[in-house]
MARKETOR-278388 format. One record per residue: x, y, z of N, C-alpha, C in turn; residue number from 1; residue in three letters. Coordinates in steps of 0.1 Angstrom, whole numbers, plus 5000, padded with zeros to 4 digits. Atoms other than C-alpha are relative to their C-alpha. Layout:
<rs>
{n_c1=X | n_c2=Y | n_c3=Z | ca_c1=X | ca_c2=Y | ca_c3=Z | c_c1=X | c_c2=Y | c_c3=Z | i=NUM | aa=ALA}
...
</rs>
This chain:
<rs>
{n_c1=4985 | n_c2=4995 | n_c3=4992 | ca_c1=1103 | ca_c2=9596 | ca_c3=6878 | c_c1=5010 | c_c2=4990 | c_c3=5001 | i=1 | aa=MET}
{n_c1=4988 | n_c2=5012 | n_c3=4998 | ca_c1=1134 | ca_c2=9575 | ca_c3=6875 | c_c1=5011 | c_c2=5007 | c_c3=5005 | i=2 | aa=GLU}
{n_c1=4984 | n_c2=4997 | n_c3=4986 | ca_c1=1163 | ca_c2=9580 | ca_c3=6903 | c_c1=5009 | c_c2=4992 | c_c3=4998 | i=3 | aa=LEU}
{n_c1=4989 | n_c2=5008 | n_c3=5001 | ca_c1=1194 | ca_c2=9570 | ca_c3=6899 | c_c1=5008 | c_c2=5003 | c_c3=5013 | i=4 | aa=LYS}
{n_c1=4996 | n_c2=4997 | n_c3=4986 | ca_c1=1215 | ca_c2=9566 | ca_c3=6931 | c_c1=5015 | c_c2=5003 | c_c3=4996 | i=5 | aa=HIS}
{n_c1=4983 | n_c2=4994 | n_c3=5004 | ca_c1=1249 | ca_c2=9587 | ca_c3=6931 | c_c1=5010 | c_c2=4991 | c_c3=4998 | i=6 | aa=PRO}
{n_c1=4990 | n_c2=5012 | n_c3=4998 | ca_c1=1269 | ca_c2=9556 | ca_c3=6940 | c_c1=5000 | c_c2=4991 | c_c3=4991 | i=7 | aa=GLN}
{n_c1=5000 | n_c2=5011 | n_c3=5009 | ca_c1=1254 | ca_c2=9532 | ca_c3=6919 | c_c1=4991 | c_c2=5004 | c_c3=4984 | i=8 | aa=PHE}
{n_c1=5006 | n_c2=4993 | n_c3=5009 | ca_c1=1249 | ca_c2=9547 | ca_c3=6883 | c_c1=4993 | c_c2=4992 | c_c3=4992 | i=9 | aa=ASP}
{n_c1=5006 | n_c2=5010 | n_c3=5009 | ca_c1=1233 | ca_c2=9514 | ca_c3=6869 | c_c1=4989 | c_c2=4996 | c_c3=5007 | i=10 | aa=ARG}
{n_c1=5012 | n_c2=5002 | n_c3=4994 | ca_c1=1207 | ca_c2=9512 | ca_c3=6895 | c_c1=4990 | c_c2=5011 | c_c3=5001 | i=11 | aa=ILE}
{n_c1=5013 | n_c2=4989 | n_c3=5001 | ca_c1=1172 | ca_c2=9530 | ca_c3=6891 | c_c1=4992 | c_c2=4998 | c_c3=5006 | i=12 | aa=THR}
{n_c1=5012 | n_c2=5002 | n_c3=4991 | ca_c1=1144 | ca_c2=9533 | ca_c3=6911 | c_c1=4989 | c_c2=5011 | c_c3=4993 | i=13 | aa=ILE}
{n_c1=5008 | n_c2=4995 | n_c3=5005 | ca_c1=1111 | ca_c2=9540 | ca_c3=6894 | c_c1=4985 | c_c2=5000 | c_c3=5005 | i=14 | aa=ASP}
{n_c1=5012 | n_c2=5004 | n_c3=4998 | ca_c1=1077 | ca_c2=9544 | ca_c3=6912 | c_c1=4991 | c_c2=4991 | c_c3=4991 | i=15 | aa=PRO}
{n_c1=5007 | n_c2=5003 | n_c3=5011 | ca_c1=1063 | ca_c2=9535 | ca_c3=6879 | c_c1=5003 | c_c2=4982 | c_c3=4995 | i=16 | aa=GLU}
{n_c1=4997 | n_c2=5015 | n_c3=5005 | ca_c1=1082 | ca_c2=9500 | ca_c3=6874 | c_c1=5003 | c_c2=4992 | c_c3=5010 | i=17 | aa=LYS}
{n_c1=4996 | n_c2=5010 | n_c3=4986 | ca_c1=1084 | ca_c2=9470 | ca_c3=6897 | c_c1=4996 | c_c2=5004 | c_c3=5012 | i=18 | aa=CYS}
{n_c1=5002 | n_c2=4991 | n_c3=4985 | ca_c1=1067 | ca_c2=9487 | ca_c3=6926 | c_c1=5010 | c_c2=5006 | c_c3=5004 | i=19 | aa=PHE}
{n_c1=4987 | n_c2=4991 | n_c3=4996 | ca_c1=1096 | ca_c2=9510 | ca_c3=6928 | c_c1=5008 | c_c2=4994 | c_c3=5007 | i=20 | aa=GLY}
{n_c1=4991 | n_c2=5008 | n_c3=4997 | ca_c1=1116 | ca_c2=9483 | ca_c3=6935 | c_c1=5017 | c_c2=5006 | c_c3=4994 | i=21 | aa=LYS}
{n_c1=4989 | n_c2=4999 | n_c3=5004 | ca_c1=1156 | ca_c2=9490 | ca_c3=6928 | c_c1=5003 | c_c2=4992 | c_c3=4987 | i=22 | aa=PRO}
{n_c1=4998 | n_c2=5009 | n_c3=5015 | ca_c1=1161 | ca_c2=9479 | ca_c3=6887 | c_c1=5017 | c_c2=5006 | c_c3=4995 | i=23 | aa=CYS}
{n_c1=4987 | n_c2=4995 | n_c3=5007 | ca_c1=1190 | ca_c2=9477 | ca_c3=6865 | c_c1=4997 | c_c2=5010 | c_c3=4989 | i=24 | aa=ILE}
{n_c1=4996 | n_c2=4986 | n_c3=5012 | ca_c1=1196 | ca_c2=9511 | ca_c3=6843 | c_c1=4985 | c_c2=4998 | c_c3=4994 | i=25 | aa=ARG}
{n_c1=5019 | n_c2=4996 | n_c3=5004 | ca_c1=1153 | ca_c2=9514 | ca_c3=6839 | c_c1=4996 | c_c2=4990 | c_c3=4996 | i=26 | aa=GLY}
{n_c1=5012 | n_c2=5012 | n_c3=5004 | ca_c1=1145 | ca_c2=9480 | ca_c3=6828 | c_c1=4994 | c_c2=4994 | c_c3=5010 | i=27 | aa=MET}
{n_c1=5005 | n_c2=5004 | n_c3=4991 | ca_c1=1121 | ca_c2=9460 | ca_c3=6846 | c_c1=5007 | c_c2=4986 | c_c3=5003 | i=28 | aa=ARG}
{n_c1=4989 | n_c2=5012 | n_c3=4998 | ca_c1=1152 | ca_c2=9437 | ca_c3=6858 | c_c1=4999 | c_c2=5002 | c_c3=5015 | i=29 | aa=MET}
{n_c1=4995 | n_c2=5000 | n_c3=4987 | ca_c1=1150 | ca_c2=9440 | ca_c3=6896 | c_c1=5014 | c_c2=4996 | c_c3=5005 | i=30 | aa=PRO}
{n_c1=4990 | n_c2=5005 | n_c3=4997 | ca_c1=1180 | ca_c2=9439 | ca_c3=6914 | c_c1=4999 | c_c2=4985 | c_c3=5009 | i=31 | aa=VAL}
{n_c1=5007 | n_c2=5009 | n_c3=4995 | ca_c1=1162 | ca_c2=9413 | ca_c3=6938 | c_c1=5000 | c_c2=4987 | c_c3=4994 | i=32 | aa=ALA}
{n_c1=4999 | n_c2=5013 | n_c3=5010 | ca_c1=1158 | ca_c2=9391 | ca_c3=6907 | c_c1=5015 | c_c2=4995 | c_c3=4996 | i=33 | aa=SER}
{n_c1=4984 | n_c2=5008 | n_c3=5003 | ca_c1=1196 | ca_c2=9390 | ca_c3=6901 | c_c1=5006 | c_c2=4995 | c_c3=5013 | i=34 | aa=ILE}
{n_c1=4995 | n_c2=5011 | n_c3=4986 | ca_c1=1204 | ca_c2=9378 | ca_c3=6935 | c_c1=4994 | c_c2=4990 | c_c3=5002 | i=35 | aa=LEU}
{n_c1=5007 | n_c2=5014 | n_c3=4999 | ca_c1=1179 | ca_c2=9354 | ca_c3=6934 | c_c1=5005 | c_c2=4988 | c_c3=4992 | i=36 | aa=SER}
{n_c1=4994 | n_c2=5009 | n_c3=5007 | ca_c1=1192 | ca_c2=9340 | ca_c3=6904 | c_c1=5015 | c_c2=4995 | c_c3=5002 | i=37 | aa=TYR}
{n_c1=4988 | n_c2=5002 | n_c3=4994 | ca_c1=1226 | ca_c2=9341 | ca_c3=6918 | c_c1=5003 | c_c2=4989 | c_c3=5013 | i=38 | aa=LEU}
{n_c1=5000 | n_c2=5007 | n_c3=4986 | ca_c1=1217 | ca_c2=9326 | ca_c3=6951 | c_c1=4992 | c_c2=4986 | c_c3=4999 | i=39 | aa=SER}
{n_c1=5006 | n_c2=5014 | n_c3=5003 | ca_c1=1198 | ca_c2=9297 | ca_c3=6930 | c_c1=5011 | c_c2=4989 | c_c3=4993 | i=40 | aa=ALA}
{n_c1=4988 | n_c2=5009 | n_c3=5009 | ca_c1=1233 | ca_c2=9286 | ca_c3=6915 | c_c1=5002 | c_c2=5007 | c_c3=4986 | i=41 | aa=GLY}
{n_c1=4992 | n_c2=4996 | n_c3=5017 | ca_c1=1235 | ca_c2=9306 | ca_c3=6881 | c_c1=5011 | c_c2=5008 | c_c3=4999 | i=42 | aa=MET}
{n_c1=4988 | n_c2=4995 | n_c3=4997 | ca_c1=1264 | ca_c2=9319 | ca_c3=6874 | c_c1=5000 | c_c2=5010 | c_c3=4988 | i=43 | aa=THR}
{n_c1=5001 | n_c2=4988 | n_c3=5009 | ca_c1=1269 | ca_c2=9353 | ca_c3=6857 | c_c1=5002 | c_c2=4998 | c_c3=4985 | i=44 | aa=VAL}
{n_c1=4998 | n_c2=5003 | n_c3=5014 | ca_c1=1276 | ca_c2=9339 | ca_c3=6823 | c_c1=4989 | c_c2=4996 | c_c3=4994 | i=45 | aa=ASP}
{n_c1=5016 | n_c2=5006 | n_c3=5002 | ca_c1=1241 | ca_c2=9321 | ca_c3=6824 | c_c1=4990 | c_c2=5014 | c_c3=5002 | i=46 | aa=GLU}
{n_c1=5009 | n_c2=4989 | n_c3=4998 | ca_c1=1225 | ca_c2=9351 | ca_c3=6835 | c_c1=4999 | c_c2=5008 | c_c3=4989 | i=47 | aa=ILE}
{n_c1=4999 | n_c2=4990 | n_c3=5011 | ca_c1=1237 | ca_c2=9371 | ca_c3=6807 | c_c1=4995 | c_c2=4994 | c_c3=4985 | i=48 | aa=LEU}
{n_c1=5009 | n_c2=5012 | n_c3=5013 | ca_c1=1228 | ca_c2=9340 | ca_c3=6781 | c_c1=4985 | c_c2=5006 | c_c3=4998 | i=49 | aa=ARG}
{n_c1=5012 | n_c2=5004 | n_c3=5000 | ca_c1=1194 | ca_c2=9340 | ca_c3=6793 | c_c1=4991 | c_c2=5016 | c_c3=5000 | i=50 | aa=GLU}
{n_c1=5003 | n_c2=4985 | n_c3=5005 | ca_c1=1191 | ca_c2=9382 | ca_c3=6792 | c_c1=5009 | c_c2=5010 | c_c3=4997 | i=51 | aa=TRP}
{n_c1=4987 | n_c2=4993 | n_c3=5004 | ca_c1=1215 | ca_c2=9395 | ca_c3=6769 | c_c1=4998 | c_c2=5017 | c_c3=4999 | i=52 | aa=PRO}
{n_c1=5002 | n_c2=4983 | n_c3=5001 | ca_c1=1200 | ca_c2=9431 | ca_c3=6774 | c_c1=5009 | c_c2=5006 | c_c3=5011 | i=53 | aa=GLU}
{n_c1=4988 | n_c2=4998 | n_c3=4988 | ca_c1=1225 | ca_c2=9429 | ca_c3=6808 | c_c1=5012 | c_c2=5001 | c_c3=4999 | i=54 | aa=LEU}
{n_c1=4981 | n_c2=5000 | n_c3=5003 | ca_c1=1260 | ca_c2=9433 | ca_c3=6808 | c_c1=5004 | c_c2=4996 | c_c3=5014 | i=55 | aa=GLU}
{n_c1=4992 | n_c2=5001 | n_c3=4994 | ca_c1=1285 | ca_c2=9422 | ca_c3=6829 | c_c1=4997 | c_c2=5008 | c_c3=5013 | i=56 | aa=ARG}
{n_c1=4996 | n_c2=4990 | n_c3=4990 | ca_c1=1288 | ca_c2=9452 | ca_c3=6851 | c_c1=4987 | c_c2=5000 | c_c3=5006 | i=57 | aa=GLU}
{n_c1=5015 | n_c2=4996 | n_c3=4997 | ca_c1=1248 | ca_c2=9456 | ca_c3=6856 | c_c1=4998 | c_c2=4988 | c_c3=5013 | i=58 | aa=ASP}
{n_c1=5000 | n_c2=5010 | n_c3=4990 | ca_c1=1254 | ca_c2=9422 | ca_c3=6877 | c_c1=5009 | c_c2=5003 | c_c3=5013 | i=59 | aa=ILE}
{n_c1=4991 | n_c2=4992 | n_c3=4992 | ca_c1=1283 | ca_c2=9436 | ca_c3=6894 | c_c1=4993 | c_c2=5010 | c_c3=5015 | i=60 | aa=TYR}
{n_c1=5006 | n_c2=4987 | n_c3=4994 | ca_c1=1267 | ca_c2=9468 | ca_c3=6904 | c_c1=4986 | c_c2=4995 | c_c3=5010 | i=61 | aa=GLN}
{n_c1=5012 | n_c2=5007 | n_c3=4994 | ca_c1=1235 | ca_c2=9447 | ca_c3=6915 | c_c1=5007 | c_c2=4996 | c_c3=5013 | i=62 | aa=ALA}
{n_c1=4991 | n_c2=5006 | n_c3=4986 | ca_c1=1260 | ca_c2=9428 | ca_c3=6941 | c_c1=5004 | c_c2=5010 | c_c3=5010 | i=63 | aa=LEU}
{n_c1=4991 | n_c2=4989 | n_c3=4993 | ca_c1=1278 | ca_c2=9458 | ca_c3=6952 | c_c1=4989 | c_c2=5011 | c_c3=5007 | i=64 | aa=ALA}
{n_c1=5017 | n_c2=4991 | n_c3=4992 | ca_c1=1239 | ca_c2=9479 | ca_c3=6961 | c_c1=4999 | c_c2=4990 | c_c3=5010 | i=65 | aa=TYR}
{n_c1=5011 | n_c2=5011 | n_c3=4991 | ca_c1=1227 | ca_c2=9446 | ca_c3=6978 | c_c1=5012 | c_c2=5001 | c_c3=5011 | i=66 | aa=ALA}
{n_c1=4991 | n_c2=5002 | n_c3=4988 | ca_c1=1260 | ca_c2=9447 | ca_c3=7000 | c_c1=5000 | c_c2=5014 | c_c3=5006 | i=67 | aa=ALA}
{n_c1=5001 | n_c2=4987 | n_c3=4993 | ca_c1=1258 | ca_c2=9485 | ca_c3=7006 | c_c1=4986 | c_c2=5002 | c_c3=5009 | i=68 | aa=TRP}
{n_c1=5010 | n_c2=5004 | n_c3=4992 | ca_c1=1223 | ca_c2=9481 | ca_c3=7012 | c_c1=5000 | c_c2=4994 | c_c3=5016 | i=69 | aa=VAL}
{n_c1=4999 | n_c2=5011 | n_c3=4986 | ca_c1=1230 | ca_c2=9454 | ca_c3=7041 | c_c1=5007 | c_c2=5009 | c_c3=5008 | i=70 | aa=MET}
{n_c1=4993 | n_c2=4990 | n_c3=4992 | ca_c1=1256 | ca_c2=9480 | ca_c3=7056 | c_c1=4994 | c_c2=5010 | c_c3=5003 | i=71 | aa=GLU}
{n_c1=5013 | n_c2=4987 | n_c3=4993 | ca_c1=1230 | ca_c2=9508 | ca_c3=7060 | c_c1=4989 | c_c2=4998 | c_c3=5007 | i=72 | aa=GLU}
{n_c1=5009 | n_c2=5002 | n_c3=4993 | ca_c1=1206 | ca_c2=9491 | ca_c3=7073 | c_c1=4998 | c_c2=4987 | c_c3=5007 | i=73 | aa=ARG}
{n_c1=5002 | n_c2=5014 | n_c3=4987 | ca_c1=1199 | ca_c2=9466 | ca_c3=7104 | c_c1=4986 | c_c2=4998 | c_c3=5000 | i=74 | aa=VAL}
{n_c1=5010 | n_c2=5006 | n_c3=5001 | ca_c1=1169 | ca_c2=9449 | ca_c3=7103 | c_c1=4998 | c_c2=4993 | c_c3=5011 | i=75 | aa=LEU}
{n_c1=5000 | n_c2=5008 | n_c3=4987 | ca_c1=1161 | ca_c2=9438 | ca_c3=7141 | c_c1=4993 | c_c2=4986 | c_c3=4998 | i=76 | aa=PRO}
{n_c1=5010 | n_c2=5014 | n_c3=5001 | ca_c1=1148 | ca_c2=9400 | ca_c3=7145 | c_c1=4994 | c_c2=5001 | c_c3=5010 | i=77 | aa=LEU}
{n_c1=5009 | n_c2=5002 | n_c3=4992 | ca_c1=1119 | ca_c2=9388 | ca_c3=7165 | c_c1=5013 | c_c2=4990 | c_c3=5007 | i=78 | aa=ALA}
{n_c1=4995 | n_c2=5013 | n_c3=4992 | ca_c1=1133 | ca_c2=9364 | ca_c3=7195 | c_c1=4994 | c_c2=4990 | c_c3=4997 | i=79 | aa=PRO}
{n_c1=5006 | n_c2=5011 | n_c3=5004 | ca_c1=1127 | ca_c2=9331 | ca_c3=7187 | c_c1=4995 | c_c2=4992 | c_c3=5009 | i=80 | aa=GLN}
{n_c1=5008 | n_c2=5008 | n_c3=4987 | ca_c1=1106 | ca_c2=9308 | ca_c3=7210 | c_c1=5005 | c_c2=4984 | c_c3=4995 | i=81 | aa=THR}
{n_c1=4993 | n_c2=5017 | n_c3=4997 | ca_c1=1115 | ca_c2=9270 | ca_c3=7215 | c_c1=4987 | c_c2=4997 | c_c3=4999 | i=82 | aa=GLU}
{n_c1=5012 | n_c2=5009 | n_c3=4998 | ca_c1=1086 | ca_c2=9249 | ca_c3=7203 | c_c1=5002 | c_c2=4986 | c_c3=5008 | i=83 | aa=SER}
{n_c1=4995 | n_c2=5011 | n_c3=4992 | ca_c1=1079 | ca_c2=9223 | ca_c3=7227 | c_c1=4989 | c_c2=4988 | c_c3=4994 | i=84 | aa=VAL}
{n_c1=5007 | n_c2=5014 | n_c3=5008 | ca_c1=1068 | ca_c2=9187 | ca_c3=7208 | c_c1=4993 | c_c2=4995 | c_c3=5012 | i=85 | aa=GLY}
{n_c1=5014 | n_c2=5006 | n_c3=4989 | ca_c1=1037 | ca_c2=9168 | ca_c3=7226 | c_c1=5004 | c_c2=4986 | c_c3=4995 | i=86 | aa=VAL}
</rs>
């Protein structure tokens, strides 16, 4: 059963695909992969050349979805402890 987010029509979630991670238009292309490619330095044009089934709007919507998720959810961080060198 594929679900679409009402605000992001290109983002789908299907428990049968990619372990239920948010993907692009029902394909096995997780939003997280798009973010990883961009953070590794790939340009939008490079991603589109590598995966021609994607559209420019898919990438923009993956970014918008990621921004929305980060605004909606706060993850508490564990306090860092200082390590003492020996």
